Chimera marker file (.cmm) of the C-alpha trace (Angstrom):
<marker_set name="trace">
<marker id="1" x="-21.182" y="-9.636" z="18.453" r="1" g="1" b="0" radius="0.5"/>
<marker id="2" x="-18.152" y="-9.644" z="19.678" r="1" g="1" b="0" radius="0.5"/>
<marker id="3" x="-15.670" y="-7.183" z="19.918" r="1" g="1" b="0" radius="0.5"/>
<marker id="4" x="-12.755" y="-9.390" z="20.325" r="1" g="1" b="0" radius="0.5"/>
<marker id="5" x="-13.729" y="-10.980" z="16.784" r="1" g="1" b="0" radius="0.5"/>
<marker id="6" x="-14.304" y="-7.389" z="15.187" r="1" g="1" b="0" radius="0.5"/>
<marker id="7" x="-10.182" y="-5.913" z="16.724" r="1" g="1" b="0" radius="0.5"/>
<marker id="8" x="-8.461" y="-9.915" z="15.653" r="1" g="1" b="0" radius="0.5"/>
<marker id="9" x="-10.612" y="-9.156" z="12.036" r="1" g="1" b="0" radius="0.5"/>
<marker id="10" x="-9.137" y="-5.231" z="12.016" r="1" g="1" b="0" radius="0.5"/>
<marker id="11" x="-5.860" y="-6.513" z="12.982" r="1" g="1" b="0" radius="0.5"/>
<marker id="12" x="-5.546" y="-9.418" z="10.732" r="1" g="1" b="0" radius="0.5"/>
<marker id="13" x="-2.717" y="-8.758" z="8.481" r="1" g="1" b="0" radius="0.5"/>
<marker id="14" x="-3.936" y="-11.299" z="5.625" r="1" g="1" b="0" radius="0.5"/>
<marker id="15" x="-7.596" y="-9.250" z="5.638" r="1" g="1" b="0" radius="0.5"/>
<marker id="16" x="-5.697" y="-5.273" z="5.729" r="1" g="1" b="0" radius="0.5"/>
<marker id="17" x="-3.985" y="-6.761" z="2.452" r="1" g="1" b="0" radius="0.5"/>
<marker id="18" x="-7.186" y="-7.855" z="0.958" r="1" g="1" b="0" radius="0.5"/>
<marker id="19" x="-8.849" y="-4.744" z="2.046" r="1" g="1" b="0" radius="0.5"/>
<marker id="20" x="-5.753" y="-2.631" z="0.733" r="1" g="1" b="0" radius="0.5"/>
<marker id="21" x="-5.993" y="-4.528" z="-2.243" r="1" g="1" b="0" radius="0.5"/>
<marker id="22" x="-9.784" y="-3.826" z="-3.045" r="1" g="1" b="0" radius="0.5"/>
<marker id="23" x="-9.545" y="-0.362" z="-1.738" r="1" g="1" b="0" radius="0.5"/>
<marker id="24" x="-6.356" y="0.478" z="-4.732" r="1" g="1" b="0" radius="0.5"/>
<marker id="25" x="-8.926" y="-0.521" z="-7.234" r="1" g="1" b="0" radius="0.5"/>
<marker id="26" x="-11.554" y="2.072" z="-6.204" r="1" g="1" b="0" radius="0.5"/>
<marker id="27" x="-9.007" y="4.978" z="-7.344" r="1" g="1" b="0" radius="0.5"/>
<marker id="28" x="-9.263" y="6.746" z="-3.559" r="1" g="1" b="0" radius="0.5"/>
<marker id="29" x="-7.441" y="10.351" z="-2.983" r="1" g="1" b="0" radius="0.5"/>
<marker id="30" x="-4.617" y="8.588" z="-1.256" r="1" g="1" b="0" radius="0.5"/>
<marker id="31" x="-2.421" y="5.818" z="-0.362" r="1" g="1" b="0" radius="0.5"/>
<marker id="32" x="-4.537" y="2.503" z="-0.164" r="1" g="1" b="0" radius="0.5"/>
<marker id="33" x="-2.392" y="0.890" z="2.945" r="1" g="1" b="0" radius="0.5"/>
<marker id="34" x="-2.638" y="4.613" z="4.430" r="1" g="1" b="0" radius="0.5"/>
<marker id="35" x="-6.702" y="4.004" z="3.982" r="1" g="1" b="0" radius="0.5"/>
<marker id="36" x="-6.942" y="0.561" z="5.100" r="1" g="1" b="0" radius="0.5"/>
<marker id="37" x="-4.530" y="1.544" z="8.328" r="1" g="1" b="0" radius="0.5"/>
<marker id="38" x="-7.277" y="4.164" z="9.420" r="1" g="1" b="0" radius="0.5"/>
<marker id="39" x="-10.535" y="2.830" z="8.510" r="1" g="1" b="0" radius="0.5"/>
<marker id="40" x="-9.492" y="-0.826" z="10.333" r="1" g="1" b="0" radius="0.5"/>
<marker id="41" x="-11.771" y="-0.817" z="13.139" r="1" g="1" b="0" radius="0.5"/>
<marker id="42" x="-14.600" y="0.242" z="10.587" r="1" g="1" b="0" radius="0.5"/>
<marker id="43" x="-14.257" y="-2.342" z="8.296" r="1" g="1" b="0" radius="0.5"/>
<marker id="44" x="-13.220" y="-4.514" z="11.263" r="1" g="1" b="0" radius="0.5"/>
<marker id="45" x="-17.089" y="-4.375" z="12.515" r="1" g="1" b="0" radius="0.5"/>
<marker id="46" x="-18.497" y="-4.996" z="9.399" r="1" g="1" b="0" radius="0.5"/>
<marker id="47" x="-22.013" y="-6.250" z="9.633" r="1" g="1" b="0" radius="0.5"/>
<marker id="48" x="-21.724" y="-10.509" z="9.703" r="1" g="1" b="0" radius="0.5"/>
<marker id="49" x="-17.746" y="-10.279" z="9.448" r="1" g="1" b="0" radius="0.5"/>
<marker id="50" x="-17.030" y="-11.593" z="12.954" r="1" g="1" b="0" radius="0.5"/>
<marker id="51" x="-20.221" y="-14.295" z="13.331" r="1" g="1" b="0" radius="0.5"/>
<marker id="52" x="-18.335" y="-15.849" z="9.831" r="1" g="1" b="0" radius="0.5"/>
<marker id="53" x="-15.088" y="-15.290" z="11.359" r="1" g="1" b="0" radius="0.5"/>
<marker id="54" x="-16.048" y="-17.524" z="14.329" r="1" g="1" b="0" radius="0.5"/>
<marker id="55" x="-17.827" y="-19.606" z="12.624" r="1" g="1" b="0" radius="0.5"/>
<marker id="56" x="-14.947" y="-20.507" z="10.550" r="1" g="1" b="0" radius="0.5"/>
<marker id="57" x="-12.713" y="-20.835" z="13.320" r="1" g="1" b="0" radius="0.5"/>
<marker id="58" x="-14.366" y="-23.699" z="15.371" r="1" g="1" b="0" radius="0.5"/>
<marker id="59" x="-14.724" y="-25.579" z="11.759" r="1" g="1" b="0" radius="0.5"/>
<marker id="60" x="-11.104" y="-25.414" z="11.374" r="1" g="1" b="0" radius="0.5"/>
<marker id="61" x="-9.812" y="-26.222" z="15.170" r="1" g="1" b="0" radius="0.5"/>
<marker id="62" x="-5.957" y="-25.814" z="13.217" r="1" g="1" b="0" radius="0.5"/>
<marker id="63" x="-4.017" y="-23.018" z="15.145" r="1" g="1" b="0" radius="0.5"/>
<marker id="64" x="-2.578" y="-22.451" z="12.057" r="1" g="1" b="0" radius="0.5"/>
<marker id="65" x="-5.536" y="-21.487" z="10.293" r="1" g="1" b="0" radius="0.5"/>
<marker id="66" x="-6.183" y="-17.713" z="8.705" r="1" g="1" b="0" radius="0.5"/>
<marker id="67" x="-9.718" y="-16.770" z="8.410" r="1" g="1" b="0" radius="0.5"/>
<marker id="68" x="-8.239" y="-13.834" z="6.625" r="1" g="1" b="0" radius="0.5"/>
<marker id="69" x="-6.666" y="-16.058" z="3.919" r="1" g="1" b="0" radius="0.5"/>
<marker id="70" x="-9.879" y="-18.164" z="3.880" r="1" g="1" b="0" radius="0.5"/>
<marker id="71" x="-11.827" y="-16.542" z="0.581" r="1" g="1" b="0" radius="0.5"/>
<marker id="72" x="-15.325" y="-17.959" z="1.617" r="1" g="1" b="0" radius="0.5"/>
<marker id="73" x="-15.159" y="-16.996" z="5.263" r="1" g="1" b="0" radius="0.5"/>
<marker id="74" x="-15.641" y="-12.876" z="4.192" r="1" g="1" b="0" radius="0.5"/>
<marker id="75" x="-15.503" y="-12.946" z="0.078" r="1" g="1" b="0" radius="0.5"/>
<marker id="76" x="-14.217" y="-10.152" z="-2.164" r="1" g="1" b="0" radius="0.5"/>
<marker id="77" x="-17.509" y="-9.400" z="-2.748" r="1" g="1" b="0" radius="0.5"/>
<marker id="78" x="-18.318" y="-8.208" z="0.862" r="1" g="1" b="0" radius="0.5"/>
<marker id="79" x="-14.802" y="-6.695" z="0.983" r="1" g="1" b="0" radius="0.5"/>
<marker id="80" x="-15.826" y="-4.749" z="-2.273" r="1" g="1" b="0" radius="0.5"/>
<marker id="81" x="-19.491" y="-3.679" z="-1.088" r="1" g="1" b="0" radius="0.5"/>
<marker id="82" x="-17.946" y="-3.065" z="2.488" r="1" g="1" b="0" radius="0.5"/>
<marker id="83" x="-15.127" y="-0.400" z="1.220" r="1" g="1" b="0" radius="0.5"/>
<marker id="84" x="-17.275" y="1.314" z="-1.554" r="1" g="1" b="0" radius="0.5"/>
<marker id="85" x="-19.742" y="2.376" z="1.362" r="1" g="1" b="0" radius="0.5"/>
<marker id="86" x="-17.017" y="3.168" z="2.749" r="1" g="1" b="0" radius="0.5"/>
<marker id="87" x="-15.597" y="5.442" z="1.049" r="1" g="1" b="0" radius="0.5"/>
<marker id="88" x="-18.897" y="6.549" z="-0.634" r="1" g="1" b="0" radius="0.5"/>
<marker id="89" x="-19.405" y="7.403" z="3.581" r="1" g="1" b="0" radius="0.5"/>
<marker id="90" x="-16.360" y="9.595" z="2.934" r="1" g="1" b="0" radius="0.5"/>
<marker id="91" x="-16.890" y="11.208" z="0.530" r="1" g="1" b="0" radius="0.5"/>
<marker id="92" x="-20.705" y="12.314" z="1.951" r="1" g="1" b="0" radius="0.5"/>
<marker id="93" x="-18.626" y="13.740" z="4.934" r="1" g="1" b="0" radius="0.5"/>
<marker id="94" x="-16.219" y="16.326" z="2.760" r="1" g="1" b="0" radius="0.5"/>
<marker id="95" x="-17.096" y="19.780" z="2.961" r="1" g="1" b="0" radius="0.5"/>
<marker id="96" x="-18.278" y="20.678" z="-0.349" r="1" g="1" b="0" radius="0.5"/>
<marker id="97" x="-16.551" y="23.225" z="-2.024" r="1" g="1" b="0" radius="0.5"/>
<marker id="98" x="-18.523" y="25.981" z="-3.333" r="1" g="1" b="0" radius="0.5"/>
<marker id="99" x="-17.587" y="27.457" z="-7.169" r="1" g="1" b="0" radius="0.5"/>
<marker id="100" x="-15.647" y="31.123" z="-6.891" r="1" g="1" b="0" radius="0.5"/>
<marker id="101" x="-17.887" y="33.796" z="-7.594" r="1" g="1" b="0" radius="0.5"/>
<marker id="102" x="-17.020" y="35.631" z="-11.314" r="1" g="1" b="0" radius="0.5"/>
<marker id="103" x="-15.372" y="39.166" z="-10.102" r="1" g="1" b="0" radius="0.5"/>
<marker id="104" x="-17.786" y="41.651" z="-11.025" r="1" g="1" b="0" radius="0.5"/>
<marker id="105" x="-17.931" y="43.020" z="-14.236" r="1" g="1" b="0" radius="0.5"/>
<marker id="106" x="-16.467" y="46.825" z="-14.674" r="1" g="1" b="0" radius="0.5"/>
<link id1="1" id2="2" r="1" g="1" b="0" radius="0.2"/>
<link id1="2" id2="3" r="1" g="1" b="0" radius="0.2"/>
<link id1="3" id2="4" r="1" g="1" b="0" radius="0.2"/>
<link id1="4" id2="5" r="1" g="1" b="0" radius="0.2"/>
<link id1="5" id2="6" r="1" g="1" b="0" radius="0.2"/>
<link id1="6" id2="7" r="1" g="1" b="0" radius="0.2"/>
<link id1="7" id2="8" r="1" g="1" b="0" radius="0.2"/>
<link id1="8" id2="9" r="1" g="1" b="0" radius="0.2"/>
<link id1="9" id2="10" r="1" g="1" b="0" radius="0.2"/>
<link id1="10" id2="11" r="1" g="1" b="0" radius="0.2"/>
<link id1="11" id2="12" r="1" g="1" b="0" radius="0.2"/>
<link id1="12" id2="13" r="1" g="1" b="0" radius="0.2"/>
<link id1="13" id2="14" r="1" g="1" b="0" radius="0.2"/>
<link id1="14" id2="15" r="1" g="1" b="0" radius="0.2"/>
<link id1="15" id2="16" r="1" g="1" b="0" radius="0.2"/>
<link id1="16" id2="17" r="1" g="1" b="0" radius="0.2"/>
<link id1="17" id2="18" r="1" g="1" b="0" radius="0.2"/>
<link id1="18" id2="19" r="1" g="1" b="0" radius="0.2"/>
<link id1="19" id2="20" r="1" g="1" b="0" radius="0.2"/>
<link id1="20" id2="21" r="1" g="1" b="0" radius="0.2"/>
<link id1="21" id2="22" r="1" g="1" b="0" radius="0.2"/>
<link id1="22" id2="23" r="1" g="1" b="0" radius="0.2"/>
<link id1="23" id2="24" r="1" g="1" b="0" radius="0.2"/>
<link id1="24" id2="25" r="1" g="1" b="0" radius="0.2"/>
<link id1="25" id2="26" r="1" g="1" b="0" radius="0.2"/>
<link id1="26" id2="27" r="1" g="1" b="0" radius="0.2"/>
<link id1="27" id2="28" r="1" g="1" b="0" radius="0.2"/>
<link id1="28" id2="29" r="1" g="1" b="0" radius="0.2"/>
<link id1="29" id2="30" r="1" g="1" b="0" radius="0.2"/>
<link id1="30" id2="31" r="1" g="1" b="0" radius="0.2"/>
<link id1="31" id2="32" r="1" g="1" b="0" radius="0.2"/>
<link id1="32" id2="33" r="1" g="1" b="0" radius="0.2"/>
<link id1="33" id2="34" r="1" g="1" b="0" radius="0.2"/>
<link id1="34" id2="35" r="1" g="1" b="0" radius="0.2"/>
<link id1="35" id2="36" r="1" g="1" b="0" radius="0.2"/>
<link id1="36" id2="37" r="1" g="1" b="0" radius="0.2"/>
<link id1="37" id2="38" r="1" g="1" b="0" radius="0.2"/>
<link id1="38" id2="39" r="1" g="1" b="0" radius="0.2"/>
<link id1="39" id2="40" r="1" g="1" b="0" radius="0.2"/>
<link id1="40" id2="41" r="1" g="1" b="0" radius="0.2"/>
<link id1="41" id2="42" r="1" g="1" b="0" radius="0.2"/>
<link id1="42" id2="43" r="1" g="1" b="0" radius="0.2"/>
<link id1="43" id2="44" r="1" g="1" b="0" radius="0.2"/>
<link id1="44" id2="45" r="1" g="1" b="0" radius="0.2"/>
<link id1="45" id2="46" r="1" g="1" b="0" radius="0.2"/>
<link id1="46" id2="47" r="1" g="1" b="0" radius="0.2"/>
<link id1="47" id2="48" r="1" g="1" b="0" radius="0.2"/>
<link id1="48" id2="49" r="1" g="1" b="0" radius="0.2"/>
<link id1="49" id2="50" r="1" g="1" b="0" radius="0.2"/>
<link id1="50" id2="51" r="1" g="1" b="0" radius="0.2"/>
<link id1="51" id2="52" r="1" g="1" b="0" radius="0.2"/>
<link id1="52" id2="53" r="1" g="1" b="0" radius="0.2"/>
<link id1="53" id2="54" r="1" g="1" b="0" radius="0.2"/>
<link id1="54" id2="55" r="1" g="1" b="0" radius="0.2"/>
<link id1="55" id2="56" r="1" g="1" b="0" radius="0.2"/>
<link id1="56" id2="57" r="1" g="1" b="0" radius="0.2"/>
<link id1="57" id2="58" r="1" g="1" b="0" radius="0.2"/>
<link id1="58" id2="59" r="1" g="1" b="0" radius="0.2"/>
<link id1="59" id2="60" r="1" g="1" b="0" radius="0.2"/>
<link id1="60" id2="61" r="1" g="1" b="0" radius="0.2"/>
<link id1="61" id2="62" r="1" g="1" b="0" radius="0.2"/>
<link id1="62" id2="63" r="1" g="1" b="0" radius="0.2"/>
<link id1="63" id2="64" r="1" g="1" b="0" radius="0.2"/>
<link id1="64" id2="65" r="1" g="1" b="0" radius="0.2"/>
<link id1="65" id2="66" r="1" g="1" b="0" radius="0.2"/>
<link id1="66" id2="67" r="1" g="1" b="0" radius="0.2"/>
<link id1="67" id2="68" r="1" g="1" b="0" radius="0.2"/>
<link id1="68" id2="69" r="1" g="1" b="0" radius="0.2"/>
<link id1="69" id2="70" r="1" g="1" b="0" radius="0.2"/>
<link id1="70" id2="71" r="1" g="1" b="0" radius="0.2"/>
<link id1="71" id2="72" r="1" g="1" b="0" radius="0.2"/>
<link id1="72" id2="73" r="1" g="1" b="0" radius="0.2"/>
<link id1="73" id2="74" r="1" g="1" b="0" radius="0.2"/>
<link id1="74" id2="75" r="1" g="1" b="0" radius="0.2"/>
<link id1="75" id2="76" r="1" g="1" b="0" radius="0.2"/>
<link id1="76" id2="77" r="1" g="1" b="0" radius="0.2"/>
<link id1="77" id2="78" r="1" g="1" b="0" radius="0.2"/>
<link id1="78" id2="79" r="1" g="1" b="0" radius="0.2"/>
<link id1="79" id2="80" r="1" g="1" b="0" radius="0.2"/>
<link id1="80" id2="81" r="1" g="1" b="0" radius="0.2"/>
<link id1="81" id2="82" r="1" g="1" b="0" radius="0.2"/>
<link id1="82" id2="83" r="1" g="1" b="0" radius="0.2"/>
<link id1="83" id2="84" r="1" g="1" b="0" radius="0.2"/>
<link id1="84" id2="85" r="1" g="1" b="0" radius="0.2"/>
<link id1="85" id2="86" r="1" g="1" b="0" radius="0.2"/>
<link id1="86" id2="87" r="1" g="1" b="0" radius="0.2"/>
<link id1="87" id2="88" r="1" g="1" b="0" radius="0.2"/>
<link id1="88" id2="89" r="1" g="1" b="0" radius="0.2"/>
<link id1="89" id2="90" r="1" g="1" b="0" radius="0.2"/>
<link id1="90" id2="91" r="1" g="1" b="0" radius="0.2"/>
<link id1="91" id2="92" r="1" g="1" b="0" radius="0.2"/>
<link id1="92" id2="93" r="1" g="1" b="0" radius="0.2"/>
<link id1="93" id2="94" r="1" g="1" b="0" radius="0.2"/>
<link id1="94" id2="95" r="1" g="1" b="0" radius="0.2"/>
<link id1="95" id2="96" r="1" g="1" b="0" radius="0.2"/>
<link id1="96" id2="97" r="1" g="1" b="0" radius="0.2"/>
<link id1="97" id2="98" r="1" g="1" b="0" radius="0.2"/>
<link id1="98" id2="99" r="1" g="1" b="0" radius="0.2"/>
<link id1="99" id2="100" r="1" g="1" b="0" radius="0.2"/>
<link id1="100" id2="101" r="1" g="1" b="0" radius="0.2"/>
<link id1="101" id2="102" r="1" g="1" b="0" radius="0.2"/>
<link id1="102" id2="103" r="1" g="1" b="0" radius="0.2"/>
<link id1="103" id2="104" r="1" g="1" b="0" radius="0.2"/>
<link id1="104" id2="105" r="1" g="1" b="0" radius="0.2"/>
<link id1="105" id2="106" r="1" g="1" b="0" radius="0.2"/>
</marker_set>
């Protein structure tokens, strides 16, 4: 695990665009771009993403190479799985509203 690599993932514009597009398909209660920004540190630290990112950079020494744009590094299915897990965690953290009690009948 590398915090530096996780930070690189979390601040990569192409990855943010891919995450936001995925989030948009999930009927979020907030703007997908805002949600993506708020949660960037979470998805940037997704298990295994840093190792895949580092491996891709080693195998592509071109300084203009963007691992975030390479769908073989972090796949759309990995993104979808992570986004869905994060949305579920958000929903689980929300307080449950109790139904309003009916007024007493006279």
